[in-house]
C-alpha angles and dihedrals in degrees: 000000000000120000116250115255118252111249117242121244092241090056091052091048089053091050093051091044091056091047089052096045103032091224142065090233093059091043092053091052091051092048094045094234136107124278093244090052090051092048090050092053090052093045092052091046091051090054092050093048091042095216137086114277102198143020119211117233125168091344090306127114109233120192116250121242090258092055091047089057091052098040098088091051092046092051090050091052092050092047090051090051090051090052091051090049092048092049092050090048090053091050090051098043096035091183103054134076144079124276123199114203127187116194147162111278093247092058093054090067103027125037102001100065093059091049092049092048091054093044094053096049095093098021105076093162095058123098129181144206116207119194119180119199146131121303091250091056093046090053090051091052092050093050090050092046092237095135134039099218137010138197112204146139136216088048116156099180139267129206091236094053130072115210143192113195120210125186111215121198119250128216137189111248126201138163117282110269094028117143090244089075089080090069125085092209133006128229129187091260089059089061098052091115096039129100108224133218107208145164121272115302092235092058121106091231093056092047091053091046093050090051090057090054090050091050088055090048091243128128115232104234102218115210108158130006115211136175099222135043090227090064090052089051092050092051093046090052087060093052095250096132144304130280146188110234143155112289085227089069097036095061091059090063102045091103092044101067108287135107127192144196133194112277116227133235089035117244103190120212104228115217121190121207104204140183136171113276096212097044111087105233117232120235088252091056093051092046092050093048090052092048093047092050090050090052089060095052096095089058102042119119112261091009 
Protein backbone atom coordinates (compact mmCIF):
# COMPACT_ATOMS: atom_id res chain seq x y z
CA UNK A 1 0.00 0.00 0.00
CA UNK A 2 1.49 3.34 -1.09
CA UNK A 3 1.94 6.12 1.41
CA UNK A 4 -0.39 9.14 1.02
CA UNK A 5 1.26 12.22 -0.45
CA UNK A 6 1.93 15.15 1.83
CA UNK A 7 -0.32 18.10 0.94
CA UNK A 8 1.38 21.28 -0.19
CA UNK A 9 1.10 24.47 1.87
CA UNK A 10 -0.61 26.30 -1.01
CA UNK A 11 -3.29 23.61 -1.12
CA UNK A 12 -3.93 24.02 2.60
CA UNK A 13 -4.08 27.80 2.21
CA UNK A 14 -6.67 27.36 -0.54
CA UNK A 15 -8.72 25.06 1.69
CA UNK A 16 -8.75 27.54 4.61
CA UNK A 17 -9.51 30.44 2.24
CA UNK A 18 -12.61 28.64 0.96
CA UNK A 19 -13.70 27.81 4.52
CA UNK A 20 -13.36 31.50 5.41
CA UNK A 21 -15.13 32.82 2.30
CA UNK A 22 -17.65 30.08 1.56
CA UNK A 23 -16.78 30.23 -2.13
CA UNK A 24 -13.94 29.59 -4.54
CA UNK A 25 -14.33 33.09 -5.98
CA UNK A 26 -13.74 34.77 -2.62
CA UNK A 27 -10.89 32.39 -1.83
CA UNK A 28 -9.17 33.17 -5.13
CA UNK A 29 -9.39 36.91 -4.41
CA UNK A 30 -7.82 36.41 -0.96
CA UNK A 31 -5.04 34.25 -2.37
CA UNK A 32 -4.36 36.59 -5.29
CA UNK A 33 -4.72 33.84 -7.89
CA UNK A 34 -7.31 32.91 -10.50
CA UNK A 35 -10.46 30.95 -9.75
CA UNK A 36 -9.38 28.00 -11.96
CA UNK A 37 -6.02 27.87 -10.14
CA UNK A 38 -7.83 27.78 -6.79
CA UNK A 39 -10.17 25.04 -8.00
CA UNK A 40 -7.18 23.03 -9.20
CA UNK A 41 -5.48 23.28 -5.80
CA UNK A 42 -8.65 22.02 -4.12
CA UNK A 43 -9.15 19.23 -6.65
CA UNK A 44 -5.59 17.97 -6.16
CA UNK A 45 -5.95 18.18 -2.37
CA UNK A 46 -9.20 16.22 -2.49
CA UNK A 47 -7.47 13.46 -4.42
CA UNK A 48 -4.64 13.31 -1.90
CA UNK A 49 -6.99 13.26 1.07
CA UNK A 50 -9.31 10.81 -0.74
CA UNK A 51 -12.50 12.30 0.71
CA UNK A 52 -14.87 15.11 -0.17
CA UNK A 53 -13.74 18.53 1.02
CA UNK A 54 -16.96 20.53 0.83
CA UNK A 55 -20.73 20.21 0.68
CA UNK A 56 -22.76 22.82 -1.17
CA UNK A 57 -25.62 24.45 0.74
CA UNK A 58 -27.52 27.55 -0.36
CA UNK A 59 -24.80 28.39 -2.89
CA UNK A 60 -22.17 28.24 -0.14
CA UNK A 61 -19.35 25.73 0.19
CA UNK A 62 -19.50 24.19 3.66
CA UNK A 63 -16.58 22.08 4.91
CA UNK A 64 -17.27 18.37 5.24
CA UNK A 65 -17.09 16.63 8.59
CA UNK A 66 -13.68 15.21 7.67
CA UNK A 67 -12.32 18.68 6.91
CA UNK A 68 -13.75 20.04 10.18
CA UNK A 69 -11.74 17.41 12.04
CA UNK A 70 -8.55 18.45 10.26
CA UNK A 71 -9.13 22.22 10.29
CA UNK A 72 -7.49 23.01 13.73
CA UNK A 73 -4.31 21.12 12.75
CA UNK A 74 -4.21 22.77 9.34
CA UNK A 75 -4.53 26.23 10.89
CA UNK A 76 -1.69 25.44 13.31
CA UNK A 77 0.54 24.34 10.44
CA UNK A 78 -0.18 27.53 8.49
CA UNK A 79 0.44 29.69 11.56
CA UNK A 80 3.78 27.96 12.13
CA UNK A 81 4.74 28.59 8.51
CA UNK A 82 3.83 32.27 8.91
CA UNK A 83 6.05 32.46 12.01
CA UNK A 84 8.93 30.88 10.10
CA UNK A 85 8.41 33.37 7.28
CA UNK A 86 8.29 36.31 9.71
CA UNK A 87 11.46 35.16 11.47
CA UNK A 88 13.34 34.79 8.19
CA UNK A 89 12.16 38.26 7.10
CA UNK A 90 13.47 39.76 10.35
CA UNK A 91 16.82 38.07 9.83
CA UNK A 92 16.99 39.52 6.31
CA UNK A 93 15.78 43.03 7.14
CA UNK A 94 17.46 43.24 10.57
CA UNK A 95 15.95 46.67 11.19
CA UNK A 96 12.26 46.11 10.64
CA UNK A 97 9.54 44.51 12.69
CA UNK A 98 7.17 45.02 15.58
CA UNK A 99 8.10 44.49 19.22
CA UNK A 100 5.53 43.98 21.98
CA UNK A 101 6.82 44.85 25.46
CA UNK A 102 5.06 44.29 28.79
CA UNK A 103 6.51 46.10 31.79
CA UNK A 104 5.95 47.30 35.32
CA UNK A 105 4.06 50.63 35.32
CA UNK A 106 7.03 52.56 36.72
CA UNK A 107 9.25 51.52 33.82
CA UNK A 108 6.79 52.81 31.22
CA UNK A 109 7.43 56.38 32.39
CA UNK A 110 10.95 56.22 33.83
CA UNK A 111 13.82 54.13 32.43
CA UNK A 112 12.20 52.46 29.40
CA UNK A 113 11.46 55.54 27.22
CA UNK A 114 15.15 56.54 27.08
CA UNK A 115 16.17 52.99 26.09
CA UNK A 116 13.49 52.86 23.38
CA UNK A 117 14.49 56.28 22.01
CA UNK A 118 18.10 55.15 21.64
CA UNK A 119 17.08 51.77 20.17
CA UNK A 120 14.90 53.33 17.45
CA UNK A 121 17.49 55.86 16.23
CA UNK A 122 18.86 53.61 13.49
CA UNK A 123 15.85 51.31 13.14
CA UNK A 124 13.24 53.35 11.22
CA UNK A 125 11.25 50.24 10.30
CA UNK A 126 10.66 49.11 13.88
CA UNK A 127 7.44 49.83 15.78
CA UNK A 128 6.51 48.94 19.35
CA UNK A 129 3.61 48.23 21.66
CA UNK A 130 4.21 49.00 25.36
CA UNK A 131 1.78 47.61 27.92
CA UNK A 132 2.33 48.36 31.64
CA UNK A 133 0.65 46.15 34.25
CA UNK A 134 1.10 44.11 37.42
CA UNK A 135 3.65 41.26 37.61
CA UNK A 136 0.85 38.68 37.70
CA UNK A 137 -0.58 39.99 34.45
CA UNK A 138 2.84 40.16 32.76
CA UNK A 139 3.45 36.51 33.66
CA UNK A 140 0.07 35.55 32.17
CA UNK A 141 0.92 37.37 28.92
CA UNK A 142 4.27 35.61 28.67
CA UNK A 143 2.73 32.17 29.23
CA UNK A 144 0.12 32.87 26.54
CA UNK A 145 2.79 34.24 24.16
CA UNK A 146 0.97 37.57 23.81
CA UNK A 147 4.11 39.68 24.24
CA UNK A 148 7.70 39.33 23.05
CA UNK A 149 9.49 40.62 26.13
CA UNK A 150 8.61 41.54 29.69
CA UNK A 151 10.15 43.53 32.55
CA UNK A 152 8.87 42.42 35.92
CA UNK A 153 9.75 41.66 39.53
CA UNK A 154 8.61 39.15 42.12
CA UNK A 155 9.00 36.41 39.49
CA UNK A 156 9.55 32.89 40.81
CA UNK A 157 9.76 31.04 37.52
CA UNK A 158 7.50 29.16 35.14
CA UNK A 159 8.41 26.40 32.64
CA UNK A 160 6.89 28.38 29.76
CA UNK A 161 8.92 31.51 30.51
CA UNK A 162 12.62 32.19 30.01
CA UNK A 163 14.16 34.64 32.49
CA UNK A 164 17.26 36.71 33.18
CA UNK A 165 17.44 38.00 36.76
CA UNK A 166 19.21 41.27 37.50
CA UNK A 167 19.87 42.67 40.98
CA UNK A 168 19.61 46.46 40.99
CA UNK A 169 21.14 48.53 43.80
CA UNK A 170 18.83 50.27 46.23
CA UNK A 171 19.29 53.64 47.89
CA UNK A 172 17.62 55.65 50.64
CA UNK A 173 15.91 58.73 49.22
CA UNK A 174 14.95 61.85 51.17
CA UNK A 175 14.00 65.47 50.44
CA UNK A 176 16.81 67.87 49.56
CA UNK A 177 18.11 69.54 52.71
CA UNK A 178 17.15 66.64 54.99
CA UNK A 179 19.53 65.87 57.86
CA UNK A 180 20.28 62.46 56.30
CA UNK A 181 22.41 64.19 53.67
CA UNK A 182 25.28 64.40 56.17
CA UNK A 183 25.74 60.62 55.99
CA UNK A 184 27.78 58.76 53.37
CA UNK A 185 25.56 55.70 53.64
CA UNK A 186 22.34 55.00 55.50
CA UNK A 187 21.56 52.05 57.72
CA UNK A 188 18.26 51.05 59.34
CA UNK A 189 19.37 52.55 62.68
CA UNK A 190 19.75 55.95 60.94
CA UNK A 191 16.03 55.86 60.12
CA UNK A 192 14.72 55.18 63.62
CA UNK A 193 12.97 58.58 63.70
CA UNK A 194 11.79 58.50 60.09
CA UNK A 195 8.39 57.59 58.70
CA UNK A 196 8.93 55.36 55.70
CA UNK A 197 7.19 55.09 52.34
CA UNK A 198 7.59 51.53 51.14
CA UNK A 199 6.33 48.88 48.67
CA UNK A 200 3.42 46.62 49.52
CA UNK A 201 3.91 44.53 52.64
CA UNK A 202 3.23 41.30 50.76
CA UNK A 203 6.08 41.99 48.32
CA UNK A 204 9.35 40.08 48.51
CA UNK A 205 11.30 43.34 48.52
CA UNK A 206 9.47 44.69 51.58
CA UNK A 207 9.91 41.43 53.48
CA UNK A 208 13.67 41.52 52.85
CA UNK A 209 13.80 45.19 53.82
CA UNK A 210 11.88 44.64 57.04
CA UNK A 211 14.26 41.81 57.95
CA UNK A 212 17.23 44.18 57.67
CA UNK A 213 15.53 46.56 60.10
CA UNK A 214 14.89 43.69 62.50
CA UNK A 215 18.54 42.60 62.25
CA UNK A 216 19.52 46.15 63.25
CA UNK A 217 17.01 46.04 66.15
CA UNK A 218 15.01 48.90 64.64
CA UNK A 219 11.30 49.04 63.92
CA UNK A 220 10.39 50.08 60.40
CA UNK A 221 8.01 53.01 60.88
CA UNK A 222 5.46 52.45 58.10
CA UNK A 223 3.87 55.62 56.73
CA UNK A 224 2.57 54.88 53.24
CA UNK A 225 2.40 51.61 51.33
CA UNK A 226 2.73 51.91 47.54
CA UNK A 227 2.94 49.50 44.62
CA UNK A 228 5.68 51.25 42.61
CA UNK A 229 8.99 52.94 43.46
CA UNK A 230 8.01 55.90 41.28
CA UNK A 231 5.12 56.66 43.64
CA UNK A 232 7.54 56.59 46.59
CA UNK A 233 9.81 59.03 44.73
CA UNK A 234 6.92 61.39 43.99
CA UNK A 235 5.85 61.44 47.64
CA UNK A 236 9.41 61.94 48.86
CA UNK A 237 9.81 64.89 46.48
CA UNK A 238 6.91 66.51 48.31
CA UNK A 239 8.51 66.03 51.70
CA UNK A 240 6.05 63.38 52.87
CA UNK A 241 8.66 60.93 54.13
CA UNK A 242 11.73 58.92 53.15
CA UNK A 243 12.01 55.65 51.26
CA UNK A 244 14.32 52.86 50.10
CA UNK A 245 13.98 52.41 46.36
CA UNK A 246 15.82 51.17 43.28
CA UNK A 247 18.67 53.52 42.31
CA UNK A 248 17.31 53.20 38.79
CA UNK A 249 14.22 55.17 39.87
CA UNK A 250 16.00 57.50 42.29
CA UNK A 251 18.30 59.05 39.66
CA UNK A 252 15.29 60.22 37.66
CA UNK A 253 14.19 62.44 40.57
CA UNK A 254 17.49 64.07 41.56
CA UNK A 255 16.49 67.33 39.85
CA UNK A 256 12.99 67.19 41.30
CA UNK A 257 13.69 67.67 44.98
CA UNK A 258 15.24 64.47 46.31
CA UNK A 259 18.71 63.40 47.38
CA UNK A 260 19.88 59.85 48.07
CA UNK A 261 22.60 57.77 49.67
CA UNK A 262 23.52 54.06 49.43
CA UNK A 263 21.43 51.90 51.74
CA UNK A 264 23.35 49.35 53.82
CA UNK A 265 23.09 46.44 54.14
CA UNK A 266 22.10 46.21 50.50
CA UNK A 267 18.58 45.00 49.72
CA UNK A 268 18.70 44.47 45.94
CA UNK A 269 15.63 45.00 43.84
CA UNK A 270 15.46 41.93 41.62
CA UNK A 271 14.23 42.54 38.11
CA UNK A 272 13.40 39.68 35.79
CA UNK A 273 13.65 40.10 32.03
CA UNK A 274 11.28 37.49 30.64
CA UNK A 275 10.10 36.09 27.31
CA UNK A 276 7.98 33.11 26.18
CA UNK A 277 10.00 29.90 25.87
CA UNK A 278 8.01 28.42 22.99
CA UNK A 279 7.74 31.60 20.91
CA UNK A 280 10.73 31.99 18.64
CA UNK A 281 12.10 35.48 19.38
CA UNK A 282 12.68 37.78 16.43
CA UNK A 283 16.07 39.34 15.88
CA UNK A 284 14.57 42.66 16.97
CA UNK A 285 13.42 41.12 20.27
CA UNK A 286 16.86 39.69 21.01
CA UNK A 287 18.60 42.96 20.10
CA UNK A 288 16.27 44.98 22.32
CA UNK A 289 16.70 42.60 25.25
CA UNK A 290 20.47 42.91 24.96
CA UNK A 291 20.31 46.71 24.78
CA UNK A 292 17.93 46.93 27.71
CA UNK A 293 20.16 44.70 29.83
CA UNK A 294 23.17 46.88 28.96
CA UNK A 295 21.24 49.97 30.02
CA UNK A 296 20.91 48.50 33.52
CA UNK A 297 24.64 47.82 33.96
CA UNK A 298 25.43 51.12 35.81
CA UNK A 299 22.90 50.17 38.50
CA UNK A 300 23.65 46.48 39.00
CA UNK A 301 24.81 45.26 42.43
CA UNK A 302 28.62 44.82 42.56
CA UNK A 303 29.00 46.48 39.17
